[in-house]
C-alpha positions in Angstrom: -37.5 10.8 28.5 -34.6 10.2 26.0 -34.4 6.9 24.1 -30.9 5.4 24.5 -31.3 2.2 22.5 -32.4 1.6 18.9 -32.9 -1.7 17.1 -31.2 -2.0 13.8 -34.7 -1.9 12.2 -35.4 1.6 13.7 -32.5 3.8 12.4 -31.1 5.0 9.1 -27.9 6.3 7.6 -28.7 9.9 8.4 -28.5 9.3 12.1 -24.8 9.1 12.5 -24.7 11.8 15.2 -27.0 9.6 17.4 -26.2 6.1 16.3 -22.6 6.5 15.2 -21.5 5.6 11.7 -21.5 1.9 12.2 -25.0 1.8 13.9 -26.5 4.1 11.3 -25.2 2.1 8.4 -26.2 -1.3 10.0 -29.7 0.2 10.2 -29.6 1.3 6.6 -28.5 -2.1 5.3 -31.3 -3.7 7.4 -33.7 -1.2 5.7 -32.4 -2.3 2.3 -33.2 -5.9 3.1 -29.5 -7.0 3.1 -28.5 -9.9 5.4 -27.5 -8.2 8.6 -27.4 -10.1 11.9 -30.1 -8.7 14.2 -29.0 -6.4 17.0 -29.3 -2.9 18.6 -27.3 0.3 19.1 -26.7 2.2 22.3 -26.5 5.9 21.4 -23.7 8.4 21.6 -26.0 10.4 23.9 -25.7 7.6 26.5 -21.9 7.6 26.1 -21.7 11.4 26.6 -23.8 11.1 29.8 -21.5 8.3 31.0 -18.3 10.2 30.3 -19.7 13.4 31.9 -21.2 11.9 35.0 -19.2 8.6 35.5 -22.4 6.6 35.5 -25.0 5.3 33.0 -28.0 7.4 32.5 -31.2 6.5 34.3 -33.2 4.0 32.4 -30.4 2.7 30.2 -30.0 -0.6 31.9 -33.7 -1.3 31.5 -33.6 -0.3 27.8 -30.7 -2.6 27.2 -32.4 -5.5 29.0 -35.6 -4.9 27.0 -33.8 -4.9 23.7 -31.7 -7.9 24.6 -34.8 -9.9 25.6 -36.4 -8.9 22.3 -33.2 -10.1 20.5 -33.3 -13.4 22.3 -37.0 -13.9 21.3 -36.1 -13.0 17.7 -33.2 -15.5 17.6 -35.0 -18.2 19.6 -31.9 -18.4 21.9 -30.9 -17.0 25.3 -27.6 -15.1 25.8 -25.1 -17.6 27.2 -27.6 -20.5 27.5 -25.8 -23.7 28.5 -27.5 -25.7 25.7 -28.1 -23.4 22.7 -26.5 -20.1 23.5 -27.0 -16.8 21.8 -23.7 -14.9 21.6 -23.2 -11.2 20.8 -20.4 -8.8 19.8 -20.1 -5.5 21.5 -18.4 -3.0 19.1 -17.7 0.7 19.1 -19.0 3.0 16.4 -18.4 6.8 16.4 -19.8 9.5 14.1 -16.5 9.5 12.2 -14.6 6.3 11.4 -11.7 5.7 13.8 -10.3 2.4 12.6 -9.0 0.3 15.5 -8.8 3.2 17.9 -11.7 2.0 20.2 -12.7 -1.4 21.6 -14.5 -4.4 20.3 -15.3 -7.7 22.1 -16.6 -10.7 20.3 -18.3 -13.9 21.6 -19.9 -12.3 24.6 -22.0 -15.0 26.4 -19.4 -17.8 26.5 -18.5 -19.6 29.7 -17.6 -23.1 30.8 -21.1 -24.3 30.3 -22.2 -22.4 27.2 -19.1 -23.4 25.3 -20.4 -27.0 25.4 -23.7 -25.8 24.0 -21.8 -23.9 21.2 -19.8 -27.0 20.4 -23.1 -29.0 20.0 -24.7 -26.1 18.1 -21.8 -25.8 15.6 -20.9 -29.5 15.6 -17.3 -28.5 16.1 -15.5 -28.6 19.5 -12.4 -26.9 18.1 -14.4 -23.9 16.9 -16.2 -23.6 20.2 -13.1 -23.5 22.3 -11.3 -21.2 19.8 -14.2 -18.8 20.2 -14.0 -19.1 24.0 -10.3 -18.3 24.1 -10.9 -15.3 21.8 -13.4 -14.0 24.3 -11.2 -14.3 27.3 -8.2 -12.8 25.3 -10.2 -9.8 23.9 -12.1 -9.2 27.2 -8.9 -9.4 29.2 -7.0 -7.0 26.9 -9.8 -4.5 26.2 -12.1 -4.6 29.2 -9.6 -5.5 32.0 -6.6 -3.7 30.5 -4.3 -6.7 30.7 -1.1 -6.6 28.6 -2.0 -8.4 25.3 1.5 -9.9 25.1 0.8 -12.2 28.0 -1.9 -13.9 26.0 0.3 -14.0 22.8 3.1 -15.5 24.8 0.8 -18.2 26.1 -0.3 -19.1 22.5 3.4 -19.3 21.5 4.1 -21.5 24.5 1.4 -24.0 23.6 2.5 -24.1 19.9 6.1 -24.7 21.1 5.0 -27.5 23.4 3.1 -29.1 20.4 6.0 -28.5 18.0 3.8 -26.5 15.6 4.1 -23.0 14.2 0.7 -22.2 12.6 -2.4 -21.3 14.6 -4.5 -23.4 12.3 -2.7 -26.5 13.6 -4.0 -26.0 17.1 -6.8 -28.5 18.0 -9.7 -28.4 20.4 -7.5 -29.7 23.3 -5.0 -26.9 22.7 -7.7 -24.2 22.8 -9.1 -25.7 26.0 -5.6 -25.5 27.5 -5.4 -21.9 26.3 -8.7 -21.0 27.9 -7.4 -22.3 31.2 -4.2 -20.5 30.9 -5.9 -17.3 29.8 -8.3 -17.4 32.8 -5.3 -17.9 35.1 -3.7 -14.8 33.5 -6.9 -12.9 34.3 -7.0 -14.1 37.9 -3.3 -13.2 38.4 -3.5 -9.8 36.7 -6.8 -8.6 38.2 -7.1 -10.6 41.4 -10.6 -11.8 40.3 -11.8 -14.7 38.2 -13.0 -14.2 34.6 -16.7 -13.2 34.7 -18.9 -16.0 33.7 -22.3 -14.3 33.9 -23.2 -13.4 30.2 -25.1 -10.2 31.1 -22.2 -9.1 33.4 -19.8 -9.7 30.5 -22.0 -7.5 28.3 -22.3 -4.7 30.9 -18.6 -4.5 31.4 -17.9 -4.6 27.6 -20.3 -1.7 27.1 -18.6 0.4 29.7 -15.2 -0.5 28.2 -16.3 0.7 24.8 -17.5 4.0 26.3 -14.2 4.4 28.2 -12.2 3.7 25.1 -13.5 7.0 23.6 -10.9 8.7 25.9 -8.1 6.0 25.4 -4.8 7.7 24.6 -4.7 6.3 21.0 -8.3 7.5 20.4 -7.5 11.0 21.7 -4.4 11.1 19.5 -6.2 9.9 16.4 -9.0 12.5 16.9 -6.4 15.2 17.2 -4.6 14.0 14.1 -7.8 13.9 12.1 -9.4 17.0 13.7 -12.4 15.1 15.0 -14.3 16.9 17.8 -13.6 15.5 21.3 -17.2 15.8 22.6 -19.0 13.5 20.2 -18.8 10.2 22.1 -19.2 6.7 20.6 -22.2 4.5 20.1 -22.1 0.8 21.1 -23.4 -1.8 18.7 -24.6 -5.1 20.2 -25.0 -7.6 17.3 -25.8 -11.3 17.3 -22.7 -13.3 16.5 -22.1 -15.0 13.2 -19.0 -17.1 12.9 -16.3 -17.2 10.2 -14.2 -19.6 12.2 -16.5 -22.7 11.8 -14.3 -24.3 9.2 -13.0 -23.9 5.7 -16.6 -23.2 4.4 -16.6 -20.1 6.6 -14.5 -17.0 6.6 -14.4 -13.3 7.0 -13.4 -10.4 4.7 -13.3 -6.8 3.9 -14.3 -5.4 0.5 -14.2 -2.1 -1.4 -16.4 -1.2 -4.3 -13.4 0.5 -5.9 -9.7 0.4 -5.1 -9.2 2.8 -2.1 -5.5 3.2 -3.1 -5.9 4.2 -6.7 -9.7 4.7 -7.3 -9.7 2.2 -10.1 -13.0 0.3 -10.6 -13.0 -3.4 -10.0 -13.1 -6.0 -7.2 -10.8 -5.1 -4.3 -10.5 -6.6 -0.8 -9.2 -9.4 1.3 -10.6 -12.7 2.4 -9.5 -15.2 5.1 -11.0 -18.6 5.5 -11.8 -20.0 8.9 -11.3 -16.8 10.7 -13.0 -14.0 12.6 -12.9 -10.3 11.6 -10.0 -9.2 13.8 -7.7 -11.7 12.1 -8.1 -9.7 8.8 -7.7 -6.2 10.2 -4.9 -7.1 12.5 -2.9 -8.6 9.6 -1.8 -11.5 11.8 -2.5 -14.0 9.0 -2.0 -13.1 5.4 -5.2 -13.0 3.4 -6.1 -13.9 -0.1 -7.4 -11.4 -2.7 -11.2 -11.1 -2.6 -11.3 -12.4 -6.2 -10.2 -15.8 -4.9 -13.5 -16.1 -3.1 -15.1 -16.8 -6.5 -13.3 -20.1 -6.5 -13.7 -20.8 -2.8 -17.5 -20.1 -2.6 -19.0 -18.9 -5.9 -22.5 -18.5 -4.5 -21.4 -16.2 -1.7 -19.1 -14.3 -4.0 -21.9 -13.6 -6.5 -24.2 -12.5 -3.8 -21.5 -10.2 -2.4 -20.9 -8.6 -5.8 -24.7 -7.8 -6.1 -24.7 -6.3 -2.6 -21.6 -4.2 -3.3 -23.3 -2.8 -6.4 -26.4 -2.1 -4.4 -24.5 -0.3 -1.7 -22.4 1.8 -4.1 -25.5 2.9 -6.0 -27.3 3.7 -2.8 -24.5 5.6 -1.1 -23.3 7.0 -4.5 -19.7 6.6 -3.3 -16.9 4.1 -2.6 -18.1 1.7 0.1 -16.0 -0.2 2.6 -17.7 -3.4 3.6 -17.0 -6.0 6.3 -18.6 -9.4 5.9 -18.6 -12.9 7.3 -19.5 -16.2 5.7 -20.9 -18.8 8.1 -21.1 -22.2 6.5 -21.9 -20.8 3.1 -24.3 -18.1 4.4 -23.2 -14.5 3.7 -23.7 -11.9 6.4 -23.0 -8.1 6.2 -21.4 -6.8 9.4 -20.6 -3.2 8.4 -20.5 -0.7 5.6 -19.4 2.9 5.4 -18.2 5.4 2.9 -14.6 4.2 2.6 -11.4 6.0 3.4 -9.3 6.6 0.3 -6.0 8.0 -0.8 -5.8 11.5 -2.3 -5.4 10.1 -5.8 -8.4 7.8 -5.4 -10.5 10.7 -4.1 -10.0 12.7 -7.2 -10.4 9.8 -9.6 -13.6 8.5 -7.9 -15.2 11.9 -7.9 -14.5 12.3 -11.6 -15.7 8.7 -12.4 -19.0 9.2 -10.4 -19.7 12.4 -12.4 -19.2 10.5 -15.6 -21.5 7.8 -14.4 -24.2 10.3 -13.6 -24.2 9.4 -10.0 -23.2 12.8 -8.6 -23.0 16.4 -9.9 -19.8 18.5 -10.1 -21.0 20.4 -7.1 -21.1 17.2 -5.2 -17.8 16.0 -6.7 -15.9 19.0 -5.3 -17.2 18.2 -1.8 -15.7 14.7 -2.2 -12.2 16.1 -2.4 -10.3 18.6 -0.3 -7.2 20.8 -0.2 -5.2 18.5 2.1 -5.7 15.7 -0.5 -4.6 18.0 -3.3 -1.5 19.0 -1.4 -0.6 15.3 -1.0 -0.8 14.9 -4.8 1.7 17.7 -5.2 4.4 16.0 -3.1 7.4 14.6 -5.0 7.5 11.0 -6.0 10.3 8.6 -6.8 12.0 8.9 -10.1 10.8 5.8 -12.0 14.0 5.7 -14.1 16.2 5.9 -11.1 14.1 3.2 -9.3 14.4 0.9 -12.3 18.1 1.6 -12.9 21.2 -0.2 -11.8 21.8 2.3 -9.0 18.6 1.4 -7.1 19.1 -1.4 -4.6 15.7 -3.2 -4.5 15.1 -5.2 -1.3 11.6 -6.6 -2.1 8.0 -5.8 -2.9 4.8 -5.7 -0.9 1.3 -4.4 -1.5 0.9 -0.8 -2.6 -1.4 0.1 0.3 -1.1 3.9 0.4 0.8 5.8 -2.4 3.7 8.2 -2.1 7.4 8.3 -1.8 8.9 7.9 1.7 12.6 7.9 2.7 14.0 7.5 6.2 15.9 5.4 8.7 14.5 2.0 9.5 13.1 1.8 13.0 11.3 -1.2 14.5 9.0 0.2 17.2 6.8 3.2 17.8 8.9 4.5 20.7 12.0 4.8 18.6 10.0 6.3 15.7 8.8 9.0 18.0 12.1 9.6 19.7 14.1 9.8 16.5 11.5 11.9 14.8 11.6 14.5 17.6 15.3 14.7 17.1 14.8 15.7 13.5 15.4 12.3 11.9 13.1 11.0 9.1 12.1 7.4 9.9 10.3 4.4 8.3 8.3 2.4 10.8 8.9 -1.3 10.1 6.6 -3.8 11.8 5.4 -7.4 11.1 1.9 -5.9 11.5 0.7 -2.7 13.2 -2.0 -2.4 15.8 -3.8 0.6 17.3 -1.0 1.0 19.9 1.4 1.9 17.1 -0.6 5.0 16.1 1.8 7.6 17.6 4.7 5.9 15.8 2.8 5.9 12.6 2.1 9.6 12.9 5.8 10.3 13.6 7.1 8.2 10.6 7.4 9.2 7.0 6.0 5.9 6.0 5.1 2.4 7.2 6.4 -1.0 6.0 4.8 -4.3 7.2 5.6 -7.9 6.3 2.1 -9.1 7.0 -1.5 -7.9 6.2 -3.2 -6.7 3.1 -4.8 -3.6 1.8 -7.5 -3.8 4.5 -5.1 -4.3 7.4 -4.8 -1.8 10.2 -1.6 -0.3 8.8 -3.2 0.2 5.4 -6.5 1.6 6.5 -4.9 4.1 9.0 -2.1 5.1 6.6 -4.6 5.9 3.8 -6.7 8.0 6.2 -3.6 10.0 7.3 -2.1 10.3 3.8 1.0 8.3 4.8 3.0 6.2 2.4 2.5 2.5 3.2 3.7 -0.8 1.9 2.0 -3.8 3.5 2.3 -7.6 3.3 6.0 -7.6 2.1 6.2 -11.3 2.8 9.6 -11.8 1.2 11.1 -9.4 3.7 11.5 -10.8 7.3 11.0 -8.0 9.8 12.7 -9.0 13.0 11.5 -6.5 15.6 13.2 -8.1 18.5 16.6 -7.9 16.9 15.8 -4.6 15.2 16.5 -5.5 11.7 14.9 -6.8 8.5 16.3 -9.5 6.2 15.7 -9.4 2.5 15.6 -12.4 0.2 19.1 -13.7 -0.2 20.0 -12.9 3.5 20.8 -9.2 3.0 20.3 -7.5 6.4 19.1 -3.9 7.1 19.9 -2.8 10.6 18.0 -0.1 12.6 19.2 3.3 11.4 20.0 2.2 7.8 18.2 4.3 5.3 15.4 2.7 3.2 13.0 4.0 0.6 9.4 2.7 0.2 7.2 3.3 -2.8 3.5 3.2 -1.8 2.5 3.4 -5.5 4.4 0.3 -6.7 4.9 -1.5 -3.4 8.7 -1.6 -3.9 11.2 -1.3 -1.0 14.7 -0.1 -1.6 17.9 0.2 0.4 19.2 3.7 0.5 17.7 6.9 -0.8 16.0 6.9 -4.2 15.9 10.3 -6.0 12.5 12.1 -6.2 10.9 14.2 -9.0 8.0 16.6 -9.2 4.6 14.9 -9.3 2.6 15.0 -12.5 0.0 17.2 -10.7 2.7 19.8 -9.9 3.9 19.6 -13.5 0.3 20.2 -14.6 0.0 23.3 -12.4 3.4 24.5 -13.7 1.9 24.2 -17.3 4.4 21.5 -18.2 1.6 18.9 -18.9 -1.4 19.7 -21.1 -4.4 18.0 -19.6 -5.7 17.3 -23.1 -2.5 15.6 -24.2 -1.6 11.9 -24.1 1.0 12.7 -21.4 -1.8 13.5 -19.0 -3.1 10.5 -17.1 -6.6 10.1 -15.6 -5.5 11.7 -12.3 -4.2 14.9 -14.0 -7.4 15.0 -16.0 -9.6 14.6 -12.9 -7.7 17.3 -11.1 -8.0 19.6 -14.1 -11.7 19.0 -14.4 -12.4 19.8 -10.8 -10.0 22.8 -10.7 -11.6 24.2 -13.8 -15.0 23.9 -12.1 -14.0 25.5 -8.7 -12.3 28.4 -10.5 -15.5 29.3 -12.1 -17.5 28.7 -9.0 -15.4 30.5 -6.4 -16.0 34.1 -5.2 -12.7 34.5 -3.3 -9.7 35.5 -5.4 -6.4 33.8 -4.5 -3.2 35.6 -4.3 0.3 34.5 -3.3 2.9 35.6 -0.7 5.9 36.2 -2.9 9.1 38.4 -2.4 11.1 37.6 -5.6 10.4 37.7 -9.3 11.0 33.9 -9.4 8.4 33.2 -6.6 6.0 35.6 -8.3 6.3 33.9 -11.6 5.8 30.5 -10.1 2.8 31.7 -8.1 1.2 33.0 -11.4 1.7 29.6 -13.0 0.0 28.0 -10.0 -3.0 30.2 -10.7 -2.4 33.2 -8.3 -4.4 36.3 -9.2 -1.8 38.7 -7.8 0.4 39.1 -4.7 -1.3 39.6 -1.4 2.0 40.0 0.5 5.4 41.1 -0.7 7.6 41.3 2.3 10.2 44.0 1.7 12.4 42.9 4.7 13.6 40.0 2.6 15.1 42.5 0.3 17.4 43.9 3.0 19.4 40.6 3.5 22.7 39.4 2.0 25.1 42.0 0.9 22.6 44.8 1.6 22.9 44.2 5.3 25.9 46.6 5.3 23.7 49.4 3.9 21.1 48.8 6.6 23.9 48.8 9.1 25.0 52.2 7.8 21.5 53.5 8.1 21.3 52.4 11.7 24.7 53.7 12.7 24.3 57.0 10.9 25.1 59.9 13.3 23.7 62.6 11.0 20.8 63.1 8.7 23.2 63.3 5.8 24.7 59.9 6.6 21.2 58.5 6.9 20.1 60.0 3.5 23.2 58.5 1.9 22.3 55.0 3.1 18.8 55.4 1.9 19.9 56.6 -1.5 22.1 53.6 -1.8 19.2 51.3 -1.0 16.8 53.0 -3.4 18.0 51.7 -6.7 18.2 48.1 -5.3 14.6 48.3 -4.1 13.5 49.8 -7.4 15.1 46.9 -9.2 13.4 44.4 -6.9 10.0 45.9 -7.5 10.6 46.1 -11.2 11.1 42.3 -11.4 8.1 41.5 -9.3 5.8 43.9 -11.1 6.9 42.5 -14.4 6.1 38.9 -13.2 2.7 40.0 -12.0 2.0 42.5 -14.8 -1.7 43.4 -14.9 -2.4 41.8 -11.5 -2.4 43.5 -8.0 0.8 43.4 -6.0 0.4 44.4 -2.3 3.8 45.6 -1.0 4.2 45.7 2.8 6.6 48.4 3.9 9.4 47.3 6.3 8.0 45.6 9.3 10.6 43.9 11.6 12.7 45.8 14.2 16.0 47.2 12.7 18.1 45.3 15.2 17.2 42.0 13.4 19.5 43.2 10.6 22.4 43.6 13.0 24.8 40.8 14.2 23.9 38.7 17.2 24.6 40.5 20.5 26.5 37.6 22.0 28.6 37.1 18.9 29.5 40.8 18.8 30.3 40.9 22.5 32.7 38.1 22.2 34.4 39.7 19.1 34.8 43.0 21.0 36.1 41.3 24.1 38.6 39.2 22.2 39.8 42.2 20.2 40.3 44.2 23.4 42.2 41.3 25.0 44.5 41.1 22.0 44.9 44.9 21.8 43.4 44.8 18.3 41.3 47.6 16.6 37.6 47.1 17.0 36.0 50.5 16.6 33.4 49.4 14.1 32.4 46.3 16.1 32.1 48.5 19.1 29.9 51.0 17.4 27.7 48.2 16.1 27.5 46.6 19.6 26.5 50.0 21.1 23.7 50.2 18.4 22.5 46.7 19.2 22.3 47.6 22.9 20.5 50.9 22.0 18.0 49.1 19.9 17.6 46.1 22.2 14.0 45.5 23.3 12.6 43.1 25.9 9.7 42.2 23.6 10.6 43.2 20.0 7.4 41.8 18.6 5.6 44.6 20.3 8.3 47.2 20.0 9.8 49.5 17.4 8.5 47.9 14.2 6.0 48.4 11.4 4.4 51.8 11.1 6.4 52.9 14.1 9.6 52.5 12.1 8.2 54.7 9.4 7.3 57.4 12.0 10.6 57.2 14.0 13.2 56.6 11.2 13.0 59.6 8.8 12.9 58.7 5.1 12.7 54.9 5.5 9.2 54.4 4.3 9.5 57.4 1.9 12.4 55.6 0.2 10.4 52.4 -0.2 7.4 54.2 -1.6 9.6 56.0 -4.1 11.2 52.7 -5.2 7.7 51.3 -5.8 6.6 54.4 -7.7 9.7 54.5 -9.9 9.5 50.8 -10.7 5.8 51.3 -11.7 6.8 54.2 -13.9 9.5 52.1 -15.5 6.9 49.4 -16.2 4.5 51.9 -17.7 7.1 53.2 -20.1 7.7 49.6 -21.2 4.0 49.1 -21.9 3.3 47.2 -18.7 0.3 47.5 -16.5 1.7 47.7 -12.9 -0.8 47.5 -10.1 1.1 48.0 -6.8 -0.8 48.4 -3.6 1.1 50.0 -0.6 0.5 48.4 2.7 1.4 50.0 6.1 2.0 47.3 8.8 1.1 47.2 12.4 -1.2 50.2 12.5 -3.0 50.5 15.8 -4.7 53.9 15.4 -5.9 55.9 12.4 -3.5 58.8 13.2 -0.4 56.6 12.5 -1.8 55.7 9.1 -2.8 59.3 8.2 0.7 60.5 8.6 2.3 57.7 6.6 -0.4 57.8 3.9 -0.1 61.5 3.3 3.7 61.2 2.8 3.2 58.2 0.5 0.7 60.1 -1.7 3.1 63.0 -1.9 5.9 60.7 -3.2 3.5 59.1 -5.7 2.6 62.5 -7.1 6.2 63.6 -7.3 7.4 60.5 -9.1 4.4 60.7 -11.4 5.1 64.3 -12.3 8.8 63.5 -12.9 7.9 60.7 -15.3 4.8 62.2 -16.9 2.5 59.4 -15.7 -0.4 59.2 -13.2 0.4 56.9 -10.3 -2.9 56.3 -8.6 -2.2 53.4 -6.3 -4.2 52.4 -3.2 -2.7 52.8 0.3 -4.0 50.5 3.0 -3.0 48.7 6.1 -2.6 45.3 7.8 -5.1 44.6 10.5 -2.9 42.6 12.9 -3.6 44.2 16.3 -6.8 43.8 18.3 -7.2 47.6 18.6 -7.0 48.0 14.8 -9.8 45.4 14.4 -11.9 47.1 17.0 -11.4 50.6 15.5 -11.6 49.5 11.9 -14.4 51.9 11.2 -12.1 54.8 12.0 -9.1 53.4 10.2 -11.2 52.8 7.1 -11.6 56.6 6.8 -8.0 56.6 5.6 -7.2 53.0 4.5 -8.3 52.0 1.0 -8.0 48.3 1.8 -7.5 46.0 4.8 -5.3 42.9 4.7 -5.6 40.7 7.8 -2.2 39.7 9.1 -3.6 36.7 11.0 -0.2 35.4 12.2 0.4 38.5 14.4 -3.3 39.0 15.1 -3.3 35.4 16.6 -0.2 36.2 18.7 -1.7 39.4 20.1 -5.2 38.0 20.6 -3.8 35.0 22.5 -0.9 36.8 24.1 1.4 34.2 22.6 4.9 34.7 21.3 4.8 32.1 18.6 8.5 31.3 18.5 8.4 30.6 22.2 5.1 28.8 22.8 5.2 26.3 20.0 8.4 24.9 21.5 7.5 25.2 25.1 3.9 24.2 25.9 1.8 23.8 22.7 2.2 20.0 22.8 0.8 20.0 26.3 -2.1 22.2 25.2 -2.9 19.9 22.4 -2.7 16.8 24.5 -5.0 18.3 27.2 -7.5 19.4 24.6 -7.1 23.2 25.3 -7.4 23.4 21.5 -7.7 20.7 19.0 -5.3 22.3 16.5 -2.7 25.0 16.8 -4.3 28.5 16.2 -1.3 29.3 14.1 -2.2 26.4 11.8 -5.9 26.9 11.5 -7.7 30.1 12.4 -9.2 30.5 15.8 -12.7 31.3 14.6 -14.2 32.2 18.0 -11.5 34.7 18.9 -9.4 35.9 16.0 -12.2 35.1 13.6 -14.6 37.3 15.6 -12.2 40.2 15.3 -11.9 39.6 11.5 -15.7 39.8 11.2 -15.9 43.0 13.3 -13.2 44.7 11.3 -14.8 43.6 8.0 -18.2 44.8 9.0 -17.1 48.1 10.5 -14.6 48.8 7.7 -17.3 48.4 5.0 -19.8 50.4 7.0 -17.4 53.3 6.6 -16.1 52.5 3.1 -18.5 50.2 1.2 -16.1 49.4 -1.5 -13.3 48.5 0.9 -11.2 45.6 -0.4 -10.6 42.9 2.2 -8.0 40.2 2.2 -5.9 38.0 4.4 -2.1 37.4 4.0 -1.3 35.3 7.0 -0.4 31.6 6.7 -4.1 30.8 7.3 -4.8 31.9 3.8 -3.7 28.5 2.6 -5.4 26.5 5.3 -8.5 24.7 4.0 -10.7 25.2 7.1 -9.7 28.9 7.3 -10.4 29.5 3.7 -14.0 28.5 4.3 -14.3 31.0 7.2 -12.8 33.8 5.0 -15.4 33.0 2.3 -18.2 33.2 4.9 -16.9 36.4 6.4 -17.1 38.1 3.0 -13.4 38.7 2.3 -12.4 39.4 -1.3 -9.2 37.3 -1.4 -6.8 35.0 0.5 -3.1 35.0 0.0 -0.7 32.1 0.7 2.6 30.6 -0.4 2.9 29.8 -4.1 2.8 26.0 -3.5 -0.5 26.3 -1.6 -2.2 28.5 -4.2 -3.9 25.5 -5.9 -5.1 24.3 -2.4 -6.6 27.7 -1.7 -8.3 27.8 -5.1 -9.9 24.4 -4.5 -11.1 25.3 -1.1 -12.5 28.7 -2.2 -14.5 26.9 -4.9 -15.7 24.2 -2.4 -16.8 27.0 0.0 -18.8 28.7 -2.8 -20.3 25.4 -3.9 -21.3 24.5 -0.4 -22.9 28.0 0.2 -24.9 27.8 -3.0 -26.3 24.3 -2.3 
């Protein structure tokens, strides 16, 4: 029979799947001999059973009772006893950290009798009634689903009656009044009295934590962070320690390094006479952790020793929650801390220098998404410091970056405006878990309360969102939808503001941005060995140098112009994996394509192609020069020809208007007739790709000739061109054989004309299921495969991307049909299986077959790992994502080798 409950003394940090992150780490700290309040963990396995069956697994209630009784014996107190009560907290704790997304209930065990015992136990009646009102408030909101504003309004009403503004000025009588009013709210909202049986309180709280796994905000957060939906959460039942016993007590959050910058030092927040949710919620402004040295030197020194112990043990940045109860330090939680992208690279680099981790381990501590964040633009420091910048105030630099948008004051407006294409900054006094959707929609977050460990700061860092917290000098008035800066200057909803998460500054209007130093490093504008390079650039350089040596996958770029090709090469691209020739038919050249389509005779068609030839030759000359010595895969024309003609509606209107006015319209009429002739119900599956080359005489021949002539030009100039000719949308080997034979003939002709040998490979894109399933046959003719995963995803799923993303993808994501769009990250089970089949069968026919991918998935971190495992030779992506793909290819190799 399964065991569903583990004491803190029975687990360890490697059991996160079973005990959740919080439970596993509480057990680990207990094993290390650190001061952890005794307790036990109900496993994720129990949660999954509850969620699947709607009931607790057999035997769980008995196990909970057995462990609760053992806890009572250990503590020498009974849960909710009227004279000397044991109180417990019931807290969620999933495998992956989900800050504030699930439920917590403190002070379980209090009722009208035990509150008297707690008052005697603590020698403080105010503390006891404050704890009781917190229980009713948290229980009502989280377990009974009562609107939290009702409780907040009751608190404000009591303060108003007393003529006070600060919660700390409420006395025992006030809290007794609040308990009565809170219980009345519970009765009114639920139709039942507040439960006074301590064990019933705990049973309901455990169920509420399990249920919170599927709360809308938790589902949204998992989707945002790509956390699997079927893990479930553990529940931690922990004996209570109290930070709200007076000014010699308190609660705090600490980091062993700065989670925003990665700098070493003492970082965190502390709040006297408070419980943990007061710090995280940001309702009261905290003091820096360093102030604890003056408030309680003994606890501070002990905390510093514990922080060092934990960082050395976990060999990483640790995030720690603690409470001081009348001078006694207790550890309530630790975990490997969330951090910004810059902090991730700096900390990995520092830990290598300190001998705590290897470079192999260091590259696993960073990822491509973080590197991409470091490449985003940042505010121009000179502009921000100049007379033109209108500074409103400053807060804490909680999560770095540059964010510009219209000020909004609630999540609903942030979501609504964002969906309309507006960029917004979410401005709140403090955020709470219900603001998550608005935080995701916003470019950045600004709060007037809370510190670096508040909900806004922690969640923003995890998402890579720019955040400024605790801007106390700015009054954020959410009811009137405005903020007021020092001096009375008012910013209304819809006014543009800029927030700098690196400096903490807030500006009115739009501040100009510049390239980040990391981008300038990749562009070879900053030498990592120079004084201009800061520690972040040096950390990035060190890890990139290591992954480039470790990776097996080559990284190419998708580039269609000499400028894009040159930039890709600076970014570290090792060739071009996709050069889309259709982009070369736009602009003024549309008229020549139009002539080709409207040609009535073969002579007219040949004239149009001859006019296009020198232009294509010039295009390829520039690209081959930019990528001299590196492979350039040129995809012959892929889209349907009608895409190069005017819109059918616009043309019809022009023809109708001309006829009505009696004006000449012969050319428009001819074009309209051609549009009608070429019109297809489903052009994605119509006359495009290889089919064009077979149906439109001379089209592909012209393109191959342009490639060959450009290569010959480069050779005469001393270059080393390495073009690769790729035939798109092949579904059967016979299609490829015809086009390949013609291409080889043209290469021989141009080679003989120029006295050079043009021996360039001819291959195909695998972008149809049939091509993947018959790859062994196609490999008899193709010299390389490049997986076009965009179209392959469309044809495997039966999706028209342009239609489905706008119509029902959001519903599919919300319902969990898939956790992430298959166009964003590769569908490994479906599309990935076809990639594996094609790779294996292709190489069975042609062992030296070169395999690559040129869809957008080539720059997606998770997809790059799959392509490495599938044995592909290279990935190709946009120039800006080349460094990301390089990093992930190196991480995949390092992980495989470990």
